[in-house]
Backbone bond lengths (Angstrom), bond angles and torsions (degrees), N, CA, C in turn:
res aa  C-N    CA-C-N  psi(-1)  N-CA   C-N-CA  omega(-1)  CA-C   N-CA-C  phi
1 M - - - 1.474 - - 1.479 117.45 -
2 N 1.252 124.95 134.76 1.309 127.28 -174.50 1.490 113.76 -72.32
3 E 1.344 121.00 126.66 1.390 125.63 -173.29 1.545 116.07 -68.17
4 E 1.303 109.44 -33.02 1.453 121.09 179.68 1.649 112.91 -62.28
5 N 1.367 108.27 -35.70 1.425 117.35 179.55 1.640 114.42 -95.52
6 S 1.283 111.83 8.25 1.418 110.82 -179.52 1.441 117.09 -70.19
7 P 1.252 125.35 157.66 1.374 128.84 176.95 1.563 115.99 -57.02
8 L 1.319 113.03 -41.20 1.523 123.23 171.96 1.562 111.30 -56.18
9 N 1.325 114.61 -50.98 1.502 115.25 -177.38 1.477 109.63 -71.39
10 E 1.289 120.34 -31.40 1.507 122.00 175.20 1.555 110.54 -63.30
11 K 1.383 112.55 -38.40 1.584 116.75 -177.10 1.514 105.06 -69.42
12 S 1.357 118.83 -36.17 1.490 120.39 -178.24 1.521 108.22 -63.35
13 K 1.369 117.83 -46.28 1.430 123.95 -178.68 1.582 109.08 -56.10
14 V 1.328 111.41 -41.22 1.459 111.01 -175.90 1.484 116.75 -72.36
15 T 1.303 108.56 -33.32 1.550 119.20 175.97 1.581 110.46 -66.34
16 L 1.275 112.17 -48.26 1.450 115.90 176.94 1.527 115.47 -63.44
17 Q 1.223 113.99 -36.80 1.540 115.97 174.72 1.421 111.64 -63.96
18 T 1.401 113.24 -49.16 1.599 119.81 -179.40 1.564 105.00 -57.27
19 K 1.258 120.35 -43.25 1.447 113.60 -176.84 1.511 114.30 -70.56
20 T 1.378 114.81 -34.83 1.428 118.54 179.86 1.567 109.01 -67.25
21 Q 1.378 118.38 -37.24 1.480 118.53 173.61 1.434 112.33 -66.18
22 A 1.300 124.15 -36.05 1.444 127.14 -179.20 1.460 112.75 -65.83
23 E 1.389 112.76 -39.70 1.411 119.93 -175.84 1.556 106.17 -70.86
24 S 1.366 115.66 -41.90 1.438 118.64 178.22 1.511 112.45 -64.51
25 T 1.267 113.57 -33.20 1.589 117.36 179.74 1.457 112.23 -76.52
26 L 1.480 115.85 -32.92 1.463 116.21 178.56 1.505 113.73 -94.21
27 D 1.218 117.19 12.84 1.517 120.67 -177.88 1.461 107.34 -82.31
28 V 1.325 116.98 111.10 1.509 128.60 -177.71 1.357 112.69 -104.21
29 T 1.469 116.96 3.51 1.423 116.53 -175.97 1.498 111.66 -68.54
30 S 1.238 109.78 -28.87 1.545 115.68 178.65 1.519 120.23 -69.00
31 L 1.379 110.37 -14.59 1.461 116.60 -178.24 1.505 114.88 -80.60
32 P 1.292 124.10 146.85 1.368 124.93 -174.39 1.499 112.85 -63.57
33 K 1.276 114.15 133.21 1.538 116.79 179.60 1.506 109.47 -74.69
34 R 1.406 113.58 148.17 1.461 116.22 -178.38 1.608 100.15 -87.31
35 N 1.292 110.92 136.29 1.565 119.20 171.63 1.488 108.60 -78.95
36 E 1.325 120.97 112.02 1.379 129.40 -173.81 1.565 107.35 -70.68
37 D 1.402 114.69 -26.21 1.472 119.29 179.82 1.498 113.49 -78.38
38 E 1.377 116.56 -8.79 1.442 121.51 -166.85 1.626 103.00 -78.58
39 S 1.396 113.47 135.88 1.526 117.08 -179.35 1.404 102.48 -139.43
40 P 1.472 111.24 155.13 1.583 113.20 177.28 1.371 119.16 -57.00
41 D 1.212 120.30 156.75 1.435 125.97 -178.14 1.537 110.01 -79.49
42 T 1.383 113.80 96.65 1.440 116.25 -173.60 1.472 116.08 -74.53
43 S 1.408 117.44 -15.96 1.308 115.36 173.21 1.705 118.01 -69.26
44 V 1.364 109.57 -29.10 1.321 117.48 172.00 1.543 119.21 -61.53
45 L 1.456 105.49 -42.37 1.414 113.75 176.97 1.453 111.57 -65.48
46 D 1.399 113.56 -41.36 1.472 115.35 -173.11 1.559 109.94 -66.65
47 E 1.329 112.22 -26.93 1.446 115.41 -176.81 1.537 109.32 -79.85
48 Q 1.509 122.43 -33.13 1.264 121.09 177.50 1.599 112.02 -73.60
49 W 1.401 114.74 -24.54 1.471 114.51 178.94 1.525 112.30 -78.59
50 A 1.342 113.15 -33.09 1.518 117.03 174.71 1.562 109.85 -65.02
51 E 1.343 115.86 -40.35 1.484 116.71 174.36 1.440 118.83 -61.60
52 M 1.449 114.49 -34.64 1.471 120.93 175.39 1.569 107.29 -72.11
53 S 1.195 114.64 -43.38 1.578 118.83 -178.83 1.519 109.12 -59.19
54 Q 1.457 118.40 -40.56 1.366 120.40 -169.33 1.623 105.63 -75.24
55 D 1.417 106.77 -38.77 1.524 110.77 179.27 1.426 112.86 -63.10
56 W 1.343 118.12 -35.29 1.490 118.07 178.82 1.402 112.83 -69.94
57 Q 1.409 114.21 -43.03 1.516 112.37 -178.58 1.541 112.49 -66.45
58 T 1.263 122.92 -17.84 1.398 126.54 -176.32 1.422 110.07 -100.89
59 Q 1.425 121.28 14.75 1.454 123.13 171.21 1.637 113.15 -61.10
60 P 1.289 118.90 138.11 1.501 125.73 -169.47 1.528 112.26 -70.21
61 F 1.444 122.03 -1.59 1.511 115.35 -170.04 1.473 106.58 -79.83
62 V 1.330 125.09 -23.93 1.485 123.18 176.77 1.560 107.25 -65.14
63 K 1.278 111.78 -50.33 1.572 113.68 -173.59 1.402 108.70 -66.90
64 T 1.455 119.92 -30.36 1.565 120.77 178.06 1.524 105.59 -67.25
65 D 1.459 121.81 -42.44 1.365 120.24 -178.71 1.580 113.91 -61.77
66 M 1.448 112.16 -42.87 1.357 117.17 -177.18 1.666 113.58 -64.50
67 S 1.365 113.40 -36.78 1.401 116.55 175.87 1.442 113.21 -66.41
68 S 1.404 116.91 -35.57 1.501 120.47 178.52 1.437 104.99 -72.06
69 V 1.256 125.29 -31.49 1.562 122.17 -178.54 1.466 103.96 -68.87
70 V 1.365 124.00 -43.35 1.443 125.13 -179.71 1.490 111.12 -60.24
71 Q 1.389 115.81 -47.50 1.452 120.82 -177.01 1.461 109.80 -60.46
72 R 1.327 122.40 -47.12 1.506 125.87 176.81 1.402 111.16 -65.27
73 T 1.358 122.26 -19.71 1.530 118.31 -177.90 1.418 101.92 -79.16
74 K 1.415 117.40 -50.79 1.391 122.51 -175.59 1.586 113.57 -55.21
75 Q 1.245 113.12 -46.33 1.447 117.80 175.29 1.497 115.23 -54.66
76 S 1.372 110.01 -48.79 1.479 120.64 178.02 1.436 112.01 -53.68
77 I 1.273 118.18 -46.73 1.439 123.28 179.90 1.522 114.78 -64.34
78 F 1.266 113.58 -38.67 1.378 119.51 -178.69 1.611 109.37 -70.88
79 R 1.278 118.58 -39.12 1.456 123.92 172.16 1.511 114.38 -60.66
80 A 1.407 112.36 -39.85 1.426 118.04 -176.74 1.492 109.56 -72.67
81 K 1.369 120.26 -34.05 1.483 123.43 175.12 1.581 110.60 -63.87
82 A 1.406 113.44 -39.17 1.429 117.22 -179.50 1.510 109.60 -70.79
83 L 1.298 119.34 -35.18 1.369 123.17 178.76 1.593 110.96 -63.62
84 L 1.293 107.04 -46.34 1.501 111.74 -176.67 1.575 107.33 -64.72
85 A 1.211 120.56 -44.10 1.467 124.82 -177.50 1.636 104.61 -60.11
86 F 1.312 115.92 -36.68 1.491 118.88 -174.68 1.535 103.09 -71.17
87 D 1.309 119.15 -50.61 1.504 119.40 -179.38 1.415 116.08 -64.69
88 V 1.369 120.18 -28.52 1.495 116.10 173.65 1.514 109.08 -77.96
89 F 1.281 124.82 -32.76 1.338 125.33 169.87 1.511 111.67 -60.48
90 G 1.255 126.03 -47.76 1.388 129.42 173.86 1.507 119.09 -58.44
91 T 1.343 113.55 -33.33 1.454 117.70 172.88 1.461 112.64 -69.81
92 V 1.365 117.35 -49.63 1.439 121.01 176.93 1.486 114.06 -58.93
93 L 1.449 116.38 -31.15 1.486 118.15 178.15 1.565 108.00 -69.92
94 L 1.273 114.35 -39.92 1.505 115.28 -176.81 1.481 113.20 -65.31
95 L 1.400 115.26 -40.41 1.458 120.83 -179.72 1.630 108.03 -63.99
96 F 1.428 108.25 -41.89 1.498 112.96 -179.42 1.535 107.84 -60.03
97 A 1.339 119.23 -43.33 1.398 125.40 -176.97 1.532 109.89 -57.48
98 V 1.339 116.90 -46.56 1.549 117.13 176.16 1.469 114.59 -58.19
99 V 1.344 115.69 -40.84 1.417 119.03 -179.23 1.497 110.76 -66.35
100 Y 1.367 117.24 -47.80 1.385 120.52 -178.95 1.480 112.78 -67.60
101 G 1.280 118.43 -33.82 1.569 121.66 179.66 1.467 111.18 -69.40
102 Y 1.275 115.21 -35.72 1.531 119.53 -168.44 1.498 105.92 -91.66
103 F 1.363 130.25 -35.97 1.384 127.70 -176.72 1.555 111.93 -99.55
104 I 1.283 117.52 -26.80 1.526 118.82 -175.19 1.517 115.28 -108.33
105 A 1.333 111.42 -54.64 1.582 116.29 -173.82 1.396 111.52 -89.49
106 H 1.375 121.22 -20.09 1.396 129.54 171.95 1.684 101.62 60.88
107 W 1.289 111.24 59.85 1.539 111.00 179.13 1.615 109.18 -74.23
108 Q 1.349 109.84 177.50 1.382 118.34 -175.06 1.534 111.78 -71.82
109 T 1.352 123.36 156.56 1.301 128.20 -171.08 1.553 110.88 -64.30
110 P 1.222 119.55 -42.84 1.545 123.15 176.77 1.394 108.97 -60.63
111 T 1.306 127.49 -41.92 1.445 127.41 176.63 1.555 110.20 -64.84
112 L 1.132 121.33 -42.20 1.439 124.25 -174.28 1.618 107.89 -70.74
113 I 1.337 113.61 -41.55 1.511 116.24 175.95 1.623 111.61 -61.96
114 Y 1.330 109.74 -46.02 1.500 113.92 179.51 1.502 114.26 -60.90
115 L 1.402 115.20 -49.95 1.533 115.49 171.63 1.418 116.99 -57.34
116 G 1.402 116.62 -36.68 1.514 116.04 -173.21 1.536 110.89 -77.21
117 I 1.422 115.80 -30.59 1.409 118.04 177.56 1.618 106.79 -71.22
118 A 1.296 112.99 -43.72 1.474 117.39 -171.27 1.637 106.94 -67.93
119 G 1.247 116.30 -34.18 1.518 121.99 173.97 1.351 112.33 -64.18
120 F 1.324 117.57 -45.04 1.518 122.03 177.23 1.542 112.91 -64.43
121 L 1.220 121.11 -42.39 1.485 126.62 168.37 1.453 113.54 -57.20
122 S 1.333 114.37 -46.49 1.464 114.55 179.67 1.450 116.24 -63.83
123 I 1.314 118.26 -35.27 1.510 123.22 172.75 1.460 109.57 -56.71
124 F 1.336 120.16 -46.84 1.486 118.73 177.72 1.617 109.79 -64.78
125 F 1.253 110.85 -39.56 1.546 113.64 -175.48 1.547 110.63 -62.56
126 V 1.383 117.54 -43.53 1.434 122.96 175.89 1.401 112.91 -67.72
127 Y 1.332 125.26 -32.61 1.398 128.42 177.89 1.633 108.45 -63.36
128 Y 1.306 113.34 -52.83 1.492 119.95 179.57 1.420 111.80 -63.30
129 E 1.251 116.85 -32.63 1.594 123.06 178.66 1.464 108.20 -61.55
130 I 1.511 111.06 -54.45 1.389 115.22 -176.07 1.640 115.37 -63.91
131 K 1.337 106.46 -28.84 1.542 111.61 177.15 1.403 113.63 -68.86
132 I 1.518 116.00 -36.60 1.369 121.53 -178.39 1.567 111.58 -73.34
133 R 1.210 113.81 -38.83 1.504 121.62 -174.54 1.594 113.85 -71.05
134 L 1.384 111.55 -45.50 1.374 120.17 -177.60 1.540 114.28 -53.08
135 S 1.478 115.23 -41.41 1.429 117.52 -170.83 1.549 106.15 -68.01
136 S 1.320 119.99 -36.64 1.536 120.85 -178.92 1.497 108.40 -78.28
137 W 1.306 121.91 -31.39 1.449 122.56 175.34 1.509 113.56 -64.25
138 R 1.257 112.52 -43.70 1.650 121.97 -177.35 1.462 105.70 -60.26
139 L 1.362 115.86 -42.07 1.547 118.49 -172.90 1.459 106.07 -74.52
140 F 1.226 124.15 -27.34 1.466 126.74 174.04 1.593 112.38 -71.22
141 E 1.300 114.27 -43.97 1.457 116.81 176.41 1.514 114.11 -70.67
142 I 1.275 118.80 -31.81 1.485 118.59 176.65 1.471 118.76 -70.30
143 N 1.348 110.57 -42.04 1.438 115.37 -179.93 1.575 109.64 -141.83
144 P 1.380 110.41 82.45 1.546 116.96 -175.87 1.585 109.25 -66.66
145 E 1.267 116.95 -22.05 1.486 119.13 -175.86 1.508 112.99 -75.00
146 N 1.221 115.82 -17.86 1.476 121.07 -174.83 1.555 108.83 -84.75
147 I 1.336 114.21 72.67 1.437 121.47 -169.25 1.538 118.07 -60.00
148 I 1.275 122.19 -37.82 1.422 127.50 179.70 1.415 108.10 -75.63
149 D 1.288 124.05 -50.98 1.572 120.11 -178.47 1.431 111.26 -65.17
150 N 1.345 118.97 -32.84 1.442 118.06 176.84 1.574 114.10 -71.59
151 A 1.265 113.42 -29.58 1.436 115.48 -179.43 1.569 107.18 -77.71
152 I 1.294 119.42 -40.97 1.445 124.51 177.53 1.521 113.56 -58.49
153 A 1.406 113.71 -40.68 1.369 123.04 -176.69 1.696 107.07 -68.05
154 N 1.296 108.35 -45.65 1.605 114.03 -176.55 1.522 106.71 -65.76
155 V 1.292 124.86 -39.47 1.422 128.68 -172.17 1.637 103.18 -70.94
156 K 1.368 112.69 -45.61 1.492 112.81 177.09 1.567 119.09 -58.55
157 A 1.365 109.45 -34.44 1.504 119.83 175.99 1.473 110.05 -69.36
158 S 1.309 119.31 -43.65 1.494 121.83 172.62 1.593 112.32 -58.29
159 I 1.325 117.84 -39.88 1.414 120.52 177.11 1.472 116.32 -63.81
160 Q 1.453 118.36 -42.40 1.363 129.75 175.86 1.676 106.69 -63.49
161 Y 1.299 116.87 -35.12 1.375 123.37 -175.45 1.516 107.09 -68.11
162 I 1.492 113.99 -52.61 1.481 116.09 175.82 1.498 116.67 -60.03
163 K 1.292 118.29 -33.79 1.487 123.63 177.46 1.541 104.25 -66.19
164 L 1.263 126.70 -36.45 1.354 126.47 -179.80 1.526 109.28 -72.97
165 I 1.329 122.04 -28.63 1.487 123.97 173.07 1.593 107.31 -66.96
166 K 1.352 111.56 -48.23 1.496 115.24 -176.67 1.520 111.05 -59.75
167 L 1.310 117.15 -37.61 1.464 122.76 -178.11 1.530 108.54 -68.67
168 S 1.239 112.66 -39.78 1.665 117.95 178.44 1.470 110.26 -65.18
169 C 1.303 118.73 -26.20 1.483 120.01 176.37 1.672 110.39 -70.01
170 Y 1.167 116.81 -36.12 1.441 120.43 168.35 1.549 113.53 -59.79
171 A 1.282 115.95 -38.91 1.453 118.36 -178.65 1.405 118.41 -72.41
172 I 1.489 108.92 -35.82 1.507 121.07 -177.73 1.635 106.25 -69.99
173 I 1.264 115.96 -43.71 1.560 117.23 -169.44 1.525 110.96 -46.06
174 P 1.330 119.75 -65.19 1.544 118.54 178.26 1.501 118.94 -57.27
175 L 1.278 115.82 -28.88 1.472 121.75 -176.98 1.664 104.16 -72.80
176 M 1.333 110.68 -52.99 1.486 113.71 -177.51 1.581 113.20 -61.27
177 N 1.418 109.26 -44.10 1.445 109.83 176.93 1.475 118.69 -57.02
178 W 1.361 114.44 -43.21 1.454 120.94 172.52 1.457 113.31 -57.80
179 Y 1.339 118.16 -41.55 1.420 117.51 -170.73 1.641 107.30 -74.33
180 I 1.289 117.02 -31.08 1.555 121.66 -174.23 1.509 98.90 -76.26
181 V 1.319 124.59 -41.91 1.418 120.03 179.91 1.560 114.91 -63.64
182 E 1.293 119.00 -40.64 1.305 120.92 179.35 1.632 112.48 -71.54
183 M 1.250 116.85 -37.41 1.584 121.64 -177.59 1.583 105.99 -73.83
184 V 1.440 117.49 -36.75 1.423 115.85 174.57 1.432 117.52 -68.30
185 T 1.296 110.68 -40.22 1.504 115.46 174.81 1.477 116.81 -59.00
186 L 1.291 119.37 -39.52 1.302 129.62 -179.04 1.565 107.69 -63.08
187 K 1.328 116.97 -47.50 1.374 123.68 -175.98 1.605 108.53 -81.94
188 E 1.148 117.06 -18.61 1.587 122.74 -176.79 1.557 111.12 61.81
189 K 1.347 111.39 56.17 1.396 118.68 178.22 1.569 109.80 -118.18
190 P 1.394 117.35 169.64 1.420 119.16 174.64 1.292 115.91 -55.19
191 L 1.437 123.58 139.80 1.427 122.88 -173.52 1.626 110.07 -99.85
192 L 1.287 117.56 -20.02 1.409 118.85 -170.66 1.593 111.44 -68.84
193 V 1.212 116.01 -50.13 1.558 118.35 -171.99 1.461 104.32 -61.05
194 P 1.313 125.91 -55.24 1.451 119.70 -176.05 1.648 114.91 -60.46
195 L 1.262 116.60 -28.50 1.463 119.35 179.49 1.485 107.34 -74.60
196 V 1.239 120.68 -40.14 1.508 120.84 -179.67 1.473 112.22 -71.08
197 L 1.343 118.12 -36.29 1.476 119.45 173.70 1.552 118.74 -68.10
198 S 1.282 112.03 -43.98 1.445 116.56 172.69 1.415 119.51 -62.94
199 N 1.385 115.13 -44.02 1.582 119.60 177.11 1.412 104.66 -74.18
200 G 1.295 129.48 -35.76 1.519 127.03 172.66 1.511 110.28 -53.78
201 F 1.265 114.28 -44.53 1.717 119.84 -178.84 1.519 102.91 -57.93
202 I 1.291 117.23 -52.55 1.497 123.74 -167.43 1.625 100.79 -63.91
203 L 1.255 113.03 -43.00 1.565 111.51 -172.75 1.589 110.29 -70.73
204 V 1.376 117.21 -37.42 1.503 117.42 173.87 1.497 109.00 -64.05
205 M 1.328 126.75 -34.28 1.434 126.80 -177.92 1.484 105.86 -69.34
206 F 1.375 116.70 -38.61 1.501 119.33 -177.42 1.548 107.42 -63.49
207 L 1.312 114.43 -48.27 1.412 124.97 -171.92 1.530 109.37 -59.74
208 I 1.278 116.43 -44.87 1.440 124.17 -177.77 1.524 108.24 -65.04
209 S 1.423 112.54 -43.97 1.540 112.71 179.63 1.514 111.17 -72.42
210 H 1.210 119.48 -23.42 1.519 119.69 172.83 1.474 113.34 -74.59
211 Y 1.383 121.91 -34.27 1.354 125.47 171.00 1.501 113.89 -62.48
212 F 1.313 120.72 -41.38 1.456 126.96 175.96 1.516 109.56 -66.98
213 H 1.327 117.72 -37.79 1.446 127.33 173.40 1.434 112.83 -49.13
214 L 1.380 111.92 -57.40 1.506 121.83 178.63 1.548 113.89 -57.16
215 K 1.396 107.72 -45.54 1.535 116.35 176.22 1.434 113.87 -53.93
216 K 1.465 114.13 -51.00 1.416 114.37 -177.45 1.489 117.51 -72.08
217 N 1.206 116.27 -21.90 1.524 119.92 173.40 1.519 112.91 -71.72
218 K 1.353 115.99 -35.10 1.475 118.95 168.48 1.484 112.05 -61.85
219 E 1.460 120.04 -46.56 1.356 126.29 -173.03 1.528 103.32 -62.64
220 L 1.316 119.66 -42.04 1.505 123.18 -178.03 1.531 108.73 -60.54
221 E 1.359 119.58 -46.64 1.368 125.17 -179.29 1.592 114.19 -54.79
222 Q 1.447 105.95 -42.20 1.460 113.82 177.28 1.476 119.05 -66.87
223 I 1.390 116.26 -41.73 1.536 121.98 177.36 1.485 103.65 -66.65
224 E 1.278 128.45 -48.26 1.486 131.41 -177.53 1.527 105.21 -57.72
225 S 1.292 125.35 -34.70 1.454 125.45 176.51 1.393 113.29 -66.53
226 Y 1.328 115.63 -32.81 1.582 119.10 175.15 1.524 108.34 -69.61
227 N 1.378 119.79 -37.17 1.316 121.37 -174.82 1.723 110.78 -72.78
228 S 1.282 112.01 -23.08 1.384 114.35 -177.23 1.556 115.22 -92.00
229 E 1.433 116.82 -1.71 1.325 127.21 173.43 1.409 115.51 -76.12
């Protein structure tokens, strides 16, 4: 029997061939070696991070907030000037009523006293109102570009004006109650309903002022938070 064609020799060839194929399959020496010293390009990462930071800093929400603050400040100044004009007109009207009632119409004494004291208190009210408003308006005219400081000054002036209204409510209550008692007594009519209505009116005015007081305090905190950023 030929040894080259023997089953044992054939088995050896198969085994040798299989081992050769496995080695050729598992041979990784031909693969490119990894460079251990290779590191990511940090300059690219830094550039990307800088672009992201710049993009975040230029987001439009800050500009939108600032434009909103400017718009609210201008609207508030316009309303303040309208209120001042209304208060001045009301004061002049009270003083004119006193003169007309005393010299021409000859109104009753309680009415003249009530209108005279109310007109006197209104003069002081308008005086302090002008004093409060002018300080914030001057700041706006001197430096209109200083958005935050102008807004803060304007809101603080509004808060002081609201406090002045609330204080005037305390002054009006005894005066109005005295007047109603005097007039109802002269006319001999029931006293309860006029007292309830007049004091209810003052209470509503005080509560409305208190609502705007709280609203302005929140607005002031919001604007001051912009200033601290």
